[in-house]
DOMIGU-272586 format. One line per field, with one value per atom (N, C-alpha, C): x, y, z; atom name; residue number from 1; residue in three letters. Coordinates in Angstrom, 3 decimals, decimal comma, always signed. Layout:
BEGIN
c1	c(X / ...) $
c2	c(Y / ...) $
c3	c(Z / ...) $
atomo	c(CA / ...) $
num	c(NUM / ...) $
residuo	c(ALA / ...) $
% end
This chain:
BEGIN
c1	c(+127,705 / +126,283 / +126,083 / +125,267 / +125,001 / +123,678 / +123,722 / +122,501 / +121,881 / +120,609 / +119,915 / +119,204 / +119,378 / +118,710 / +117,240 / +116,452 / +115,033 / +114,943 / +113,861 / +113,717 / +113,861 / +114,671 / +114,945 / +113,673 / +113,264 / +112,039 / +112,119 / +113,312 / +113,455 / +113,160 / +113,591 / +113,325 / +111,840 / +111,217 / +109,778 / +108,997 / +109,396 / +108,707 / +108,903 / +110,111 / +110,384 / +109,524 / +109,351 / +108,517 / +107,071 / +106,574 / +105,190 / +105,010 / +106,115 / +106,047 / +106,210 / +106,545 / +106,731 / +105,479 / +105,390 / +104,258 / +104,510 / +103,447 / +103,571 / +104,087 / +104,715 / +105,259 / +104,180 / +103,007 / +101,967 / +101,521 / +101,477 / +101,101 / +102,149 / +103,432 / +104,502 / +104,443 / +104,240 / +104,196 / +103,017 / +101,854 / +100,691 / +100,876 / +101,429 / +101,677 / +102,634 / +103,663 / +104,607 / +103,899 / +103,006 / +102,261 / +101,312 / +100,671 / +99,735 / +100,465 / +101,627 / +102,302 / +103,375 / +103,579 / +104,569 / +104,106 / +104,781 / +104,461 / +103,158 / +102,649 / +101,369 / +101,494 / +100,519 / +100,479 / +99,295 / +98,335 / +97,168 / +97,267 / +97,239 / +97,406 / +96,223 / +96,517 / +95,487 / +95,201 / +93,937 / +93,567 / +93,069 / +93,664 / +93,257 / +93,230 / +92,126 / +91,957 / +92,213 / +91,834 / +91,990 / +93,409 / +94,332 / +95,729 / +96,054 / +96,751 / +97,143 / +98,453 / +98,525 / +99,740 / +100,062 / +101,267 / +101,676 / +102,804 / +103,532 / +104,662 / +104,524 / +105,223 / +105,257 / +105,801 / +106,871 / +107,486 / +106,523 / +105,823 / +104,846 / +103,783 / +103,270 / +102,199 / +102,683 / +103,855 / +104,344 / +104,680 / +105,263 / +105,538 / +104,249 / +103,237 / +101,957 / +101,373 / +101,378 / +100,825 / +101,583 / +102,898 / +103,700 / +103,509 / +103,005 / +102,770 / +101,462 / +100,646 / +99,334 / +99,381 / +98,399 / +98,208 / +97,762 / +97,918 / +97,675 / +96,283 / +95,237 / +93,875 / +93,652 / +94,145 / +94,020 / +94,842 / +95,985 / +96,844 / +96,116 / +95,433 / +94,696 / +93,600 / +92,878 / +91,804 / +92,358 / +93,438 / +94,037 / +94,572 / +95,161 / +95,661 / +94,512 / +93,402 / +92,243 / +91,688 / +91,722 / +91,278 / +92,184 / +93,501 / +94,437 / +94,168 / +93,952 / +93,703 / +92,430 / +91,367 / +90,107 / +90,185 / +90,913 / +91,088 / +91,836 / +92,840 / +93,606 / +92,736 / +91,893 / +91,029 / +89,977 / +89,528 / +88,499 / +89,109 / +90,410 / +91,036 / +91,244 / +90,975 / +91,191 / +90,467 / +89,190 / +88,372 / +88,111 / +88,293 / +88,061 / +86,572 / +86,045 / +84,626 / +84,468 / +83,475 / +83,230 / +82,026) $
c2	c(+69,462 / +69,667 / +70,089 / +71,112 / +71,615 / +71,045 / +70,464 / +69,915 / +70,981 / +71,238 / +72,212 / +71,497 / +72,021 / +71,450 / +71,840 / +71,117 / +71,467 / +72,891 / +73,535 / +74,925 / +75,062 / +76,016 / +76,264 / +76,770 / +76,160 / +76,605 / +78,059 / +78,523 / +79,911 / +80,871 / +80,519 / +81,358 / +81,359 / +80,185 / +80,089 / +80,921 / +80,839 / +81,597 / +83,093 / +83,486 / +84,895 / +85,416 / +84,619 / +85,039 / +85,229 / +84,342 / +84,469 / +85,665 / +86,149 / +87,290 / +88,623 / +88,590 / +89,839 / +90,183 / +91,438 / +91,887 / +91,543 / +91,346 / +91,098 / +92,359 / +92,182 / +93,323 / +94,349 / +93,929 / +94,928 / +95,681 / +94,992 / +95,656 / +96,693 / +96,324 / +97,269 / +98,496 / +98,275 / +99,394 / +100,328 / +99,752 / +100,587 / +101,343 / +100,681 / +101,376 / +102,544 / +102,335 / +103,432 / +104,592 / +104,291 / +105,352 / +106,069 / +105,305 / +105,891 / +106,849 / +106,427 / +107,188 / +108,141 / +108,244 / +109,152 / +110,595 / +111,343 / +112,751 / +112,997 / +112,013 / +112,150 / +113,115 / +114,019 / +114,945 / +114,683 / +113,895 / +113,505 / +111,999 / +111,563 / +110,131 / +109,293 / +108,026 / +107,039 / +106,303 / +106,206 / +105,548 / +104,134 / +103,172 / +101,769 / +101,239 / +100,628 / +100,090 / +101,153 / +102,400 / +103,486 / +104,010 / +103,542 / +103,973 / +104,800 / +105,934 / +106,754 / +106,269 / +106,264 / +105,893 / +107,000 / +107,541 / +108,640 / +108,248 / +107,180 / +106,770 / +105,319 / +105,012 / +103,644 / +102,682 / +103,070 / +102,178 / +101,847 / +102,848 / +102,607 / +101,615 / +101,853 / +101,011 / +99,591 / +99,437 / +98,086 / +97,324 / +97,988 / +97,306 / +96,811 / +97,662 / +97,265 / +96,068 / +96,133 / +95,029 / +93,731 / +93,802 / +92,598 / +92,021 / +92,816 / +92,308 / +91,522 / +91,584 / +90,928 / +89,546 / +88,720 / +87,429 / +87,696 / +86,716 / +86,897 / +87,458 / +86,875 / +87,343 / +88,765 / +89,043 / +90,387 / +91,388 / +90,941 / +91,783 / +92,197 / +91,248 / +91,558 / +92,580 / +92,392 / +93,321 / +94,718 / +94,800 / +96,098 / +96,772 / +95,997 / +96,560 / +97,156 / +96,428 / +96,953 / +98,202 / +98,228 / +99,414 / +100,612 / +100,363 / +101,444 / +101,977 / +101,059 / +101,455 / +102,275 / +101,829 / +102,576 / +103,868 / +103,865 / +105,082 / +106,148 / +105,734 / +106,693 / +107,240 / +106,411 / +106,844 / +107,844 / +107,666 / +108,564 / +109,783 / +109,887 / +111,035 / +110,811 / +109,596 / +109,221 / +110,131 / +110,296 / +111,076 / +110,229 / +110,829 / +110,116 / +110,078 / +108,867 / +108,695 / +108,500 / +109,191 / +109,043 / +108,203) $
c3	c(+83,524 / +83,743 / +85,195 / +85,383 / +86,719 / +87,195 / +88,379 / +88,971 / +89,862 / +89,670 / +90,494 / +91,629 / +92,817 / +93,984 / +93,938 / +94,674 / +94,791 / +95,329 / +95,049 / +95,445 / +96,955 / +97,353 / +98,758 / +99,444 / +100,568 / +101,245 / +101,714 / +102,083 / +102,523 / +101,374 / +100,166 / +98,999 / +98,681 / +98,752 / +98,488 / +99,494 / +100,771 / +101,810 / +101,586 / +101,166 / +100,910 / +99,770 / +98,719 / +97,593 / +98,026 / +98,895 / +99,329 / +100,253 / +100,851 / +101,745 / +101,018 / +99,728 / +99,005 / +98,210 / +97,844 / +97,036 / +95,576 / +94,837 / +93,407 / +92,719 / +91,564 / +90,836 / +90,480 / +89,981 / +89,695 / +90,949 / +92,089 / +93,333 / +93,727 / +93,641 / +93,981 / +93,078 / +91,779 / +90,835 / +91,130 / +91,412 / +91,697 / +93,012 / +94,025 / +95,287 / +95,088 / +94,287 / +94,026 / +93,320 / +92,407 / +91,713 / +92,680 / +93,554 / +94,515 / +95,462 / +95,957 / +97,004 / +96,498 / +95,196 / +94,635 / +94,811 / +95,668 / +95,873 / +96,609 / +97,306 / +97,999 / +99,170 / +99,305 / +100,433 / +101,346 / +100,861 / +101,657 / +101,885 / +103,151 / +103,397 / +102,924 / +102,663 / +102,340 / +103,642 / +104,019 / +105,272 / +104,999 / +105,708 / +105,635 / +107,058 / +107,426 / +108,776 / +109,839 / +109,550 / +110,502 / +110,627 / +109,783 / +109,844 / +108,605 / +108,792 / +107,641 / +107,034 / +105,712 / +104,997 / +104,009 / +104,126 / +103,270 / +102,334 / +102,664 / +101,830 / +101,386 / +100,319 / +99,797 / +100,841 / +101,534 / +102,520 / +103,654 / +104,163 / +105,226 / +104,757 / +103,569 / +103,037 / +102,781 / +102,178 / +101,877 / +103,146 / +104,143 / +105,422 / +106,065 / +106,038 / +106,621 / +105,873 / +104,548 / +103,767 / +104,015 / +104,114 / +104,334 / +105,730 / +106,656 / +108,008 / +108,105 / +107,062 / +107,079 / +106,440 / +106,790 / +106,131 / +104,691 / +103,820 / +102,383 / +102,084 / +102,660 / +102,372 / +102,884 / +104,099 / +104,650 / +103,834 / +103,321 / +102,499 / +101,226 / +100,597 / +99,370 / +99,649 / +100,742 / +101,098 / +101,369 / +102,133 / +102,452 / +101,189 / +100,278 / +99,021 / +98,214 / +98,129 / +97,406 / +98,080 / +99,417 / +100,147 / +99,850 / +99,771 / +99,440 / +98,040 / +97,121 / +95,740 / +95,637 / +96,282 / +96,195 / +96,999 / +98,117 / +98,909 / +98,144 / +97,388 / +96,581 / +95,456 / +94,888 / +93,797 / +94,281 / +95,525 / +96,072 / +96,757 / +96,790 / +97,439 / +98,931 / +99,395 / +100,787 / +101,771 / +101,570 / +102,478 / +103,722 / +104,884 / +106,142 / +106,411 / +106,530 / +106,825 / +108,321 / +108,890 / +110,340 / +110,598) $
atomo	c(N / CA / C / N / CA / C / N / CA / C / N / CA / C / N / CA / C / N / CA / C / N / CA / C / N / CA / C / N / CA / C / N / CA / C / N / CA / C / N / CA / C / N / CA / C / N / CA / C / N / CA / C / N / CA / C / N / CA / C / N / CA / C / N / CA / C / N / CA / C / N / CA / C / N / CA / C / N / CA / C / N / CA / C / N / CA / C / N / CA / C / N / CA / C / N / CA / C / N / CA / C / N / CA / C / N / CA / C / N / CA / C / N / CA / C / N / CA / C / N / CA / C / N / CA / C / N / CA / C / N / CA / C / N / CA / C / N / CA / C / N / CA / C / N / CA / C / N / CA / C / N / CA / C / N / CA / C / N / CA / C / N / CA / C / N / CA / C / N / CA / C / N / CA / C / N / CA / C / N / CA / C / N / CA / C / N / CA / C / N / CA / C / N / CA / C / N / CA / C / N / CA / C / N / CA / C / N / CA / C / N / CA / C / N / CA / C / N / CA / C / N / CA / C / N / CA / C / N / CA / C / N / CA / C / N / CA / C / N / CA / C / N / CA / C / N / CA / C / N / CA / C / N / CA / C / N / CA / C / N / CA / C / N / CA / C / N / CA / C / N / CA / C / N / CA / C / N / CA / C / N / CA / C / N / CA / C) $
num	c(1 / 1 / 1 / 2 / 2 / 2 / 3 / 3 / 3 / 4 / 4 / 4 / 5 / 5 / 5 / 6 / 6 / 6 / 7 / 7 / 7 / 8 / 8 / 8 / 9 / 9 / 9 / 10 / 10 / 10 / 11 / 11 / 11 / 12 / 12 / 12 / 13 / 13 / 13 / 14 / 14 / 14 / 15 / 15 / 15 / 16 / 16 / 16 / 17 / 17 / 17 / 18 / 18 / 18 / 19 / 19 / 19 / 20 / 20 / 20 / 21 / 21 / 21 / 22 / 22 / 22 / 23 / 23 / 23 / 24 / 24 / 24 / 25 / 25 / 25 / 26 / 26 / 26 / 27 / 27 / 27 / 28 / 28 / 28 / 29 / 29 / 29 / 30 / 30 / 30 / 31 / 31 / 31 / 32 / 32 / 32 / 33 / 33 / 33 / 34 / 34 / 34 / 35 / 35 / 35 / 36 / 36 / 36 / 37 / 37 / 37 / 38 / 38 / 38 / 39 / 39 / 39 / 40 / 40 / 40 / 41 / 41 / 41 / 42 / 42 / 42 / 43 / 43 / 43 / 44 / 44 / 44 / 45 / 45 / 45 / 46 / 46 / 46 / 47 / 47 / 47 / 48 / 48 / 48 / 49 / 49 / 49 / 50 / 50 / 50 / 51 / 51 / 51 / 52 / 52 / 52 / 53 / 53 / 53 / 54 / 54 / 54 / 55 / 55 / 55 / 56 / 56 / 56 / 57 / 57 / 57 / 58 / 58 / 58 / 59 / 59 / 59 / 60 / 60 / 60 / 61 / 61 / 61 / 62 / 62 / 62 / 63 / 63 / 63 / 64 / 64 / 64 / 65 / 65 / 65 / 66 / 66 / 66 / 67 / 67 / 67 / 68 / 68 / 68 / 69 / 69 / 69 / 70 / 70 / 70 / 71 / 71 / 71 / 72 / 72 / 72 / 73 / 73 / 73 / 74 / 74 / 74 / 75 / 75 / 75 / 76 / 76 / 76 / 77 / 77 / 77 / 78 / 78 / 78 / 79 / 79 / 79 / 80 / 80 / 80 / 81 / 81 / 81 / 82 / 82 / 82) $
residuo	c(MET / MET / MET / ILE / ILE / ILE / ALA / ALA / ALA / PHE / PHE / PHE / ALA / ALA / ALA / ALA / ALA / ALA / GLU / GLU / GLU / ASP / ASP / ASP / PRO / PRO / PRO / ALA / ALA / ALA / ILE / ILE / ILE / THR / THR / THR / GLU / GLU / GLU / GLU / GLU / GLU / ARG / ARG / ARG / SER / SER / SER / GLN / GLN / GLN / SER / SER / SER / LEU / LEU / LEU / ASP / ASP / ASP / ARG / ARG / ARG / PRO / PRO / PRO / GLN / GLN / GLN / ARG / ARG / ARG / ARG / ARG / ARG / LEU / LEU / LEU / LEU / LEU / LEU / ARG / ARG / ARG / ARG / ARG / ARG / ILE / ILE / ILE / PHE / PHE / PHE / ASN / ASN / ASN / GLY / GLY / GLY / ARG / ARG / ARG / THR / THR / THR / VAL / VAL / VAL / PRO / PRO / PRO / VAL / VAL / VAL / PHE / PHE / PHE / VAL / VAL / VAL / ASP / ASP / ASP / GLY / GLY / GLY / ARG / ARG / ARG / PRO / PRO / PRO / PHE / PHE / PHE / LEU / LEU / LEU / THR / THR / THR / TYR / TYR / TYR / LYS / LYS / LYS / GLU / GLU / GLU / ALA / ALA / ALA / SER / SER / SER / ARG / ARG / ARG / TYR / TYR / TYR / LEU / LEU / LEU / LEU / LEU / LEU / SER / SER / SER / LEU / LEU / LEU / ALA / ALA / ALA / HIS / HIS / HIS / ASP / ASP / ASP / ASP / ASP / ASP / ARG / ARG / ARG / GLN / GLN / GLN / LYS / LYS / LYS / ALA / ALA / ALA / PHE / PHE / PHE / LEU / LEU / LEU / ASP / ASP / ASP / MET / MET / MET / ARG / ARG / ARG / SER / SER / SER / GLY / GLY / GLY / ALA / ALA / ALA / ALA / ALA / ALA / MET / MET / MET / GLY / GLY / GLY / SER / SER / SER / VAL / VAL / VAL / ILE / ILE / ILE / GLU / GLU / GLU / LYS / LYS / LYS) $
% end
């Protein structure tokens, strides 16, 4: 019989630092072949890697807001508002 140790705190912390699977999939769809950047918080994002790095650098609540901004920006064609 194999005894499992309590969940490793480093693994738990890593999971909380990663994006959810639906978020990753939608970001990949948004940024696949994109030629016009998506603007969030005044910053342009043209690739999935740029966007995911930025999202992972934010706190959870700010990350959710920025993700929703990316999603709506992609839907609107990411027009820069002045």
